[in-house]
N, CA, C and O atoms as a printed pandas DataFrame, in Angstrom:
     atom_number atom_name residue_name chain_id  residue_number  x_coord  y_coord  z_coord
0              1         N          MET        A               1  -22.787 -122.173  -12.386
1              2        CA          MET        A               1  -23.716 -122.662  -13.402
2              3         C          MET        A               1  -24.143 -123.910  -13.298
3              4         O          MET        A               1  -23.235 -124.736  -13.212
4              5         N          ALA        A               2  -25.174 -124.302  -13.278
5              6        CA          ALA        A               2  -25.904 -125.430  -13.255
6              7         C          ALA        A               2  -26.318 -126.186  -14.581
7              8         O          ALA        A               2  -26.474 -125.426  -15.537
8              9         N          THR        A               3  -26.502 -127.365  -14.801
9             10        CA          THR        A               3  -27.079 -127.746  -16.056
10            11         C          THR        A               3  -27.768 -129.242  -15.550
11            12         O          THR        A               3  -27.294 -129.934  -14.649
12            13         N          LEU        A               4  -28.952 -129.560  -16.317
13            14        CA          LEU        A               4  -29.532 -130.874  -16.357
14            15         C          LEU        A               4  -29.022 -131.874  -16.895
15            16         O          LEU        A               4  -29.392 -132.012  -18.061
16            17         N          LEU        A               5  -28.189 -132.778  -16.461
17            18        CA          LEU        A               5  -27.812 -133.874  -17.146
18            19         C          LEU        A               5  -28.313 -135.336  -16.484
19            20         O          LEU        A               5  -28.203 -135.610  -15.289
20            21         N          ALA        A               6  -28.770 -136.039  -17.301
21            22        CA          ALA        A               6  -29.552 -137.340  -17.290
22            23         C          ALA        A               6  -30.693 -137.064  -16.158
23            24         O          ALA        A               6  -31.064 -137.974  -15.417
24            25         N          GLY        A               7  -31.161 -135.896  -16.089
25            26        CA          GLY        A               7  -32.089 -135.905  -15.069
26            27         C          GLY        A               7  -31.919 -135.374  -13.741
27            28         O          GLY        A               7  -32.767 -135.155  -12.877
28            29         N          ALA        A               8  -30.751 -135.216  -13.733
29            30        CA          ALA        A               8  -30.171 -134.697  -12.219
30            31         C          ALA        A               8  -29.492 -133.390  -12.355
31            32         O          ALA        A               8  -29.021 -133.138  -13.464
32            33         N          LEU        A               9  -29.360 -132.496  -11.386
33            34        CA          LEU        A               9  -28.837 -131.258  -11.438
34            35         C          LEU        A               9  -27.439 -131.397  -11.003
35            36         O          LEU        A               9  -27.147 -131.929   -9.932
36            37         N          ARG        A              10  -26.471 -130.868  -11.923
37            38        CA          ARG        A              10  -25.016 -131.251  -11.718
38            39         C          ARG        A              10  -24.464 -129.910  -11.978
39            40         O          ARG        A              10  -24.877 -129.245  -12.928
40            41         N          GLU        A              11  -23.575 -129.493  -11.201
41            42        CA          GLU        A              11  -22.565 -128.208  -11.207
42            43         C          GLU        A              11  -21.803 -128.486  -12.263
43            44         O          GLU        A              11  -21.522 -129.620  -12.651
44            45         N          GLU        A              12  -21.396 -127.288  -12.829
45            46        CA          GLU        A              12  -20.693 -127.438  -14.071
46            47         C          GLU        A              12  -19.136 -127.342  -13.272
47            48         O          GLU        A              12  -18.939 -126.584  -12.322
48            49         N          GLU        A              13  -18.297 -128.077  -13.739
49            50        CA          GLU        A              13  -16.607 -127.931  -13.117
50            51         C          GLU        A              13  -16.004 -127.032  -13.855
51            52         O          GLU        A              13  -16.178 -126.922  -15.069
52            53         N          MET        A              14  -15.114 -126.197  -13.040
53            54        CA          MET        A              14  -14.431 -125.191  -13.483
54            55         C          MET        A              14  -13.058 -125.382  -12.800
55            56         O          MET        A              14  -12.895 -126.039  -11.772
56            57         N          PHE        A              15  -12.066 -124.721  -13.502
57            58        CA          PHE        A              15  -10.736 -124.827  -13.225
58            59         C          PHE        A              15  -10.203 -123.580  -13.108
59            60         O          PHE        A              15  -10.720 -122.580  -13.607
60            61         N          LYS        A              16   -8.863 -123.587  -12.265
61            62        CA          LYS        A              16   -8.165 -122.444  -12.353
62            63         C          LYS        A              16   -6.658 -122.957  -12.208
63            64         O          LYS        A              16   -6.392 -124.155  -12.120
64            65         N          LEU        A              17   -5.738 -121.988  -12.192
65            66        CA          LEU        A              17   -4.308 -122.146  -12.382
66            67         C          LEU        A              17   -3.688 -121.659  -11.026
67            68         O          LEU        A              17   -4.154 -120.670  -10.461
68            69         N          VAL        A              18   -2.754 -122.283  -10.569
69            70        CA          VAL        A              18   -1.988 -121.700   -9.156
70            71         C          VAL        A              18   -0.688 -121.643  -10.060
71            72         O          VAL        A              18   -0.325 -122.708  -10.560
72            73         N          VAL        A              19   -0.008 -120.580  -10.297
73            74        CA          VAL        A              19    1.109 -120.625  -10.636
74            75         C          VAL        A              19    2.024 -120.348   -9.659
75            76         O          VAL        A              19    1.722 -119.599   -8.730
76            77         N          THR        A              20    3.587 -121.081   -9.787
77            78        CA          THR        A              20    4.605 -120.686   -8.865
78            79         C          THR        A              20    5.839 -119.870  -10.195
79            80         O          THR        A              20    6.199 -120.312  -11.286
80            81         N          VAL        A              21    6.109 -118.900   -9.667
81            82        CA          VAL        A              21    7.009 -118.118  -10.404
82            83         C          VAL        A              21    8.584 -117.883   -9.835
83            84         O          VAL        A              21    8.731 -117.975   -8.617
84            85         N          ARG        A              22    9.510 -117.647  -10.489
85            86        CA          ARG        A              22   10.772 -117.279   -9.786
86            87         C          ARG        A              22   11.133 -116.407   -9.052
87            88         O          ARG        A              22   11.950 -116.560   -8.145
88            89         N          ARG        A              23   10.420 -115.088   -9.424
89            90        CA          ARG        A              23   10.561 -113.754   -8.393
90            91         C          ARG        A              23    9.293 -113.193   -8.456
91            92         O          ARG        A              23    8.663 -113.382   -9.497
92            93         N          GLY        A              24    8.773 -112.531   -7.549
93            94        CA          GLY        A              24    7.540 -111.736   -7.607
94            95         C          GLY        A              24    6.447 -112.539   -7.171
95            96         O          GLY        A              24    6.422 -113.441   -6.333
96            97         N          THR        A              25    5.364 -111.957   -8.029
97            98        CA          THR        A              25    3.789 -112.481   -8.097
98            99         C          THR        A              25    3.664 -112.921   -9.470
99           100         O          THR        A              25    4.421 -112.646  -10.401
100          101         N          ALA        A              26    2.448 -113.756   -9.491
101          102        CA          ALA        A              26    1.796 -114.207  -10.812
102          103         C          ALA        A              26    0.719 -113.087  -11.225
103          104         O          ALA        A              26    0.086 -113.194  -12.275
104          105         N          SER        A              27    0.551 -112.031  -10.362
105          106        CA          SER        A              27   -0.818 -111.414  -10.471
106          107         C          SER        A              27   -0.669 -110.705  -12.071
107          108         O          SER        A              27   -1.688 -110.627  -12.759
108          109         N          SER        A              28    0.250 -110.356  -12.443
109          110        CA          SER        A              28    0.424 -109.909  -13.853
110          111         C          SER        A              28    0.102 -110.514  -14.901
111          112         O          SER        A              28    0.231 -109.911  -15.966
112          113         N          PHE        A              29   -0.402 -111.857  -14.892
113          114        CA          PHE        A              29   -0.520 -112.893  -15.655
114          115         C          PHE        A              29   -2.195 -113.328  -15.665
115          116         O          PHE        A              29   -2.794 -113.929  -14.773
116          117         N          GLY        A              30   -2.636 -112.921  -16.713
117          118        CA          GLY        A              30   -4.056 -112.842  -17.014
118          119         C          GLY        A              30   -4.639 -114.193  -17.168
119          120         O          GLY        A              30   -5.798 -114.506  -16.898
120          121         N          ALA        A              31   -3.760 -114.911  -17.604
121          122        CA          ALA        A              31   -4.310 -116.427  -17.771
122          123         C          ALA        A              31   -4.251 -117.005  -16.331
123          124         O          ALA        A              31   -4.790 -118.095  -16.140
124          125         N          ALA        A              32   -3.748 -116.478  -15.487
125          126        CA          ALA        A              32   -3.540 -117.199  -13.835
126          127         C          ALA        A              32   -4.890 -116.506  -13.126
127          128         O          ALA        A              32   -5.184 -117.022  -12.047
128          129         N          TRP        A              33   -5.648 -115.542  -13.520
129          130        CA          TRP        A              33   -6.777 -115.365  -12.927
130          131         C          TRP        A              33   -8.149 -115.881  -13.631
131          132         O          TRP        A              33   -9.235 -115.918  -13.052
132          133         N          THR        A              34   -7.910 -116.291  -15.034
133          134        CA          THR        A              34   -9.150 -116.661  -15.702
134          135         C          THR        A              34   -9.588 -118.151  -15.339
135          136         O          THR        A              34   -8.870 -119.151  -15.311
136          137         N          PRO        A              35  -10.883 -118.047  -15.083
137          138        CA          PRO        A              35  -11.536 -119.587  -14.710
138          139         C          PRO        A              35  -11.909 -120.314  -16.058
139          140         O          PRO        A              35  -12.637 -119.769  -16.888
140          141         N          TYR        A              36  -11.408 -121.491  -16.223
141          142        CA          TYR        A              36  -11.576 -122.250  -17.412
142          143         C          TYR        A              36  -12.736 -123.279  -17.396
143          144         O          TYR        A              36  -12.859 -123.987  -16.396
144          145         N          GLY        A              37  -13.408 -123.382  -18.209
145          146        CA          GLY        A              37  -14.554 -124.298  -17.998
146          147         C          GLY        A              37  -14.245 -125.670  -18.457
147          148         O          GLY        A              37  -15.076 -126.557  -18.259
148          149         N          THR        A              38  -12.981 -125.960  -19.130
149          150        CA          THR        A              38  -12.778 -127.345  -19.541
150          151         C          THR        A              38  -11.489 -127.774  -18.860
151          152         O          THR        A              38  -10.898 -126.760  -18.490
152          153         N          LEU        A              39  -10.713 -129.057  -18.501
153          154        CA          LEU        A              39   -9.616 -129.266  -18.383
154          155         C          LEU        A              39   -8.874 -128.972  -19.607
155          156         O          LEU        A              39   -7.717 -128.596  -19.420
156          157         N          GLU        A              40   -9.234 -129.050  -20.699
157          158        CA          GLU        A              40   -8.051 -128.954  -21.849
158          159         C          GLU        A              40   -7.825 -127.449  -22.211
159          160         O          GLU        A              40   -6.835 -126.989  -22.781
160          161         N          ALA        A              41   -9.228 -126.583  -21.654
161          162        CA          ALA        A              41   -8.893 -125.350  -21.784
162          163         C          ALA        A              41   -7.612 -124.684  -20.732
163          164         O          ALA        A              41   -6.695 -123.944  -21.089
164          165         N          ALA        A              42   -7.860 -125.155  -19.494
165          166        CA          ALA        A              42   -6.578 -125.000  -18.412
166          167         C          ALA        A              42   -5.574 -125.818  -18.742
167          168         O          ALA        A              42   -4.578 -125.580  -18.058
168          169         N          ARG        A              43   -5.432 -126.660  -19.492
169          170        CA          ARG        A              43   -4.032 -127.051  -20.058
170          171         C          ARG        A              43   -3.581 -126.177  -21.172
171          172         O          ARG        A              43   -2.370 -126.190  -21.397
172          173         N          LEU        A              44   -4.343 -125.412  -21.914
173          174        CA          LEU        A              44   -3.788 -124.659  -23.023
174          175         C          LEU        A              44   -3.372 -123.406  -22.070
175          176         O          LEU        A              44   -2.175 -123.143  -22.182
176          177         N          GLY        A              45   -4.110 -122.533  -21.118
177          178        CA          GLY        A              45   -3.740 -121.527  -20.503
178          179         C          GLY        A              45   -2.489 -121.947  -19.791
179          180         O          GLY        A              45   -1.517 -121.211  -19.960
180          181         N          ALA        A              46   -2.324 -123.120  -18.939
181          182        CA          ALA        A              46   -0.918 -123.428  -18.178
182          183         C          ALA        A              46    0.086 -123.503  -19.309
183          184         O          ALA        A              46    1.231 -123.143  -19.034
184          185         N          THR        A              47   -0.173 -123.920  -20.553
185          186        CA          THR        A              47    1.032 -123.883  -21.374
186          187         C          THR        A              47    1.596 -122.681  -21.936
187          188         O          THR        A              47    2.802 -122.468  -22.064
188          189         N          ALA        A              48    0.421 -121.713  -22.349
189          190        CA          ALA        A              48    0.842 -120.373  -22.448
190          191         C          ALA        A              48    1.587 -119.471  -21.365
191          192         O          ALA        A              48    2.521 -118.719  -21.641
192          193         N          LEU        A              49    1.131 -119.623  -20.293
193          194        CA          LEU        A              49    1.831 -119.073  -18.816
194          195         C          LEU        A              49    3.350 -119.705  -18.784
195          196         O          LEU        A              49    4.247 -119.083  -18.215
196          197         N          LEU        A              50    3.611 -121.047  -19.461
197          198        CA          LEU        A              50    4.951 -121.847  -19.172
198          199         C          LEU        A              50    5.947 -121.216  -20.178
199          200         O          LEU        A              50    7.140 -121.519  -20.206
200          201         N          ARG        A              51    5.357 -120.305  -21.010
201          202        CA          ARG        A              51    6.073 -119.741  -22.140
202          203         C          ARG        A              51    6.968 -118.369  -21.186
203          204         O          ARG        A              51    7.991 -117.885  -21.672
204          205         N          ASN        A              52    6.642 -118.077  -20.382
205          206        CA          ASN        A              52    7.125 -116.861  -19.533
206          207         C          ASN        A              52    8.362 -117.512  -18.648
207          208         O          ASN        A              52    8.198 -118.381  -17.792
208          209         N          GLU        A              53    9.533 -116.971  -18.989
209          210        CA          GLU        A              53   10.830 -117.452  -18.064
210          211         C          GLU        A              53   10.535 -117.545  -16.755
211          212         O          GLU        A              53   10.956 -118.465  -16.054
212          213         N          ARG        A              54    9.679 -116.458  -16.267
213          214        CA          ARG        A              54    9.484 -116.368  -14.739
214          215         C          ARG        A              54    8.728 -117.734  -14.113
215          216         O          ARG        A              54    9.060 -118.314  -13.078
216          217         N          VAL        A              55    7.716 -118.065  -14.940
217          218        CA          VAL        A              55    6.947 -119.367  -14.572
218          219         C          VAL        A              55    7.517 -120.554  -14.482
219          220         O          VAL        A              55    7.969 -121.049  -15.515
220          221         N          GLN        A              56    7.622 -121.283  -13.203
221          222        CA          GLN        A              56    8.329 -122.398  -12.924
222          223         C          GLN        A              56    7.408 -123.538  -13.059
223          224         O          GLN        A              56    7.664 -124.581  -13.662
224          225         N          ARG        A              57    6.267 -123.239  -12.420
225          226        CA          ARG        A              57    5.379 -124.353  -12.908
226          227         C          ARG        A              57    3.971 -124.165  -12.480
227          228         O          ARG        A              57    3.769 -123.307  -11.621
228          229         N          VAL        A              58    2.925 -124.865  -12.969
229          230        CA          VAL        A              58    1.685 -124.065  -12.913
230          231         C          VAL        A              58    0.689 -125.600  -12.491
231          232         O          VAL        A              58    0.797 -126.622  -13.169
232          233         N          ALA        A              59   -0.231 -125.500  -11.292
233          234        CA          ALA        A              59   -0.900 -126.619  -10.869
234          235         C          ALA        A              59   -2.354 -126.229  -11.497
235          236         O          ALA        A              59   -2.780 -125.078  -11.402
236          237         N          ILE        A              60   -2.982 -127.120  -12.052
237          238        CA          ILE        A              60   -4.418 -127.388  -12.374
238          239         C          ILE        A              60   -5.218 -127.618  -11.082
239          240         O          ILE        A              60   -5.080 -128.604  -10.357
240          241         N          VAL        A              61   -6.213 -126.427  -10.837
241          242        CA          VAL        A              61   -7.090 -127.079   -9.626
242          243         C          VAL        A              61   -8.447 -126.795  -10.047
243          244         O          VAL        A              61   -8.700 -125.912  -10.866
244          245         N          ARG        A              62   -9.409 -127.601   -9.449
245          246        CA          ARG        A              62  -11.016 -127.444   -9.452
246          247         C          ARG        A              62  -11.131 -126.063   -8.747
247          248         O          ARG        A              62  -10.464 -125.800   -7.746
248          249         N          ASP        A              63  -11.980 -125.219   -9.296
249          250        CA          ASP        A              63  -12.418 -124.091   -8.423
250          251         C          ASP        A              63  -13.581 -124.487   -7.740
251          252         O          ASP        A              63  -14.708 -124.437   -8.234
252          253         N          GLU        A              64  -13.271 -124.943   -6.423
253          254        CA          GLU        A              64  -13.923 -125.145   -5.417
254          255         C          GLU        A              64  -13.713 -124.883   -3.982
255          256         O          GLU        A              64  -12.867 -123.996   -3.874
256          257         N          VAL        A              65  -14.137 -125.291   -2.834
257          258        CA          VAL        A              65  -13.658 -124.837   -1.841
258          259         C          VAL        A              65  -13.666 -126.020   -0.782
259          260         O          VAL        A              65  -14.746 -126.322   -0.273
260          261         N          PRO        A              66  -12.440 -126.748   -0.404
261          262        CA          PRO        A              66  -11.074 -126.037   -0.979
262          263         C          PRO        A              66  -10.868 -126.462   -2.259
263          264         O          PRO        A              66  -11.599 -127.301   -2.785
264          265         N          PRO        A              67   -9.986 -125.980   -2.778
265          266        CA          PRO        A              67   -9.513 -126.326   -4.372
266          267         C          PRO        A              67   -8.855 -127.740   -4.341
267          268         O          PRO        A              67   -7.983 -128.053   -3.530
268          269         N          ALA        A              68   -9.279 -128.432   -5.151
269          270        CA          ALA        A              68   -8.911 -129.893   -5.343
270          271         C          ALA        A              68   -7.793 -130.012   -6.638
271          272         O          ALA        A              68   -8.085 -129.655   -7.780
272          273         N          PHE        A              69   -6.700 -130.477   -6.322
273          274        CA          PHE        A              69   -5.794 -130.670   -7.102
274          275         C          PHE        A              69   -6.028 -131.457   -8.195
275          276         O          PHE        A              69   -6.532 -132.559   -7.978
276          277         N          VAL        A              70   -5.715 -131.064   -9.599
277          278        CA          VAL        A              70   -5.784 -131.870  -10.734
278          279         C          VAL        A              70   -4.561 -132.632  -11.390
279          280         O          VAL        A              70   -4.429 -133.837  -11.602
280          281         N          GLU        A              71   -3.729 -131.606  -11.643
281          282        CA          GLU        A              71   -2.458 -132.120  -12.277
282          283         C          GLU        A              71   -1.768 -130.713  -12.223
283          284         O          GLU        A              71   -2.265 -129.587  -12.257
284          285         N          TRP        A              72   -0.127 -131.237  -12.105
285          286        CA          TRP        A              72    1.073 -130.108  -12.224
286          287         C          TRP        A              72    1.536 -130.011  -13.665
287          288         O          TRP        A              72    1.441 -131.114  -14.204
288          289         N          LEU        A              73    1.885 -129.312  -14.269
289          290        CA          LEU        A              73    2.632 -128.703  -15.646
290          291         C          LEU        A              73    3.936 -128.059  -15.310
291          292         O          LEU        A              73    4.015 -126.987  -14.710
292          293         N          GLU        A              74    4.925 -128.740  -15.710
293          294        CA          GLU        A              74    6.026 -127.698  -15.607
294          295         C          GLU        A              74    7.150 -127.699  -16.692
295          296         O          GLU        A              74    7.034 -128.461  -17.652
296          297         N          ARG        A              75    7.950 -127.092  -16.609
297          298        CA          ARG        A              75    8.963 -126.578  -17.682
298          299         C          ARG        A              75    9.586 -128.237  -18.164
299          300         O          ARG        A              75   10.452 -128.342  -19.032
């Protein structure tokens, strides 16, 4: 999604979560597949994921190719 910002076309930043779990996969966690429009929304999603005992840590990355690391959240 593009927006016009100060006369220049700017692509909206989107974030996604990369989840590290103790056993199995993170595919059953909806918050792991949700695209987030703001960093704060991604942090809230990561906090919700960390409440699950299987989740060890969550990386927030920018949704681009290749994904650009933003920050880690851990227990």
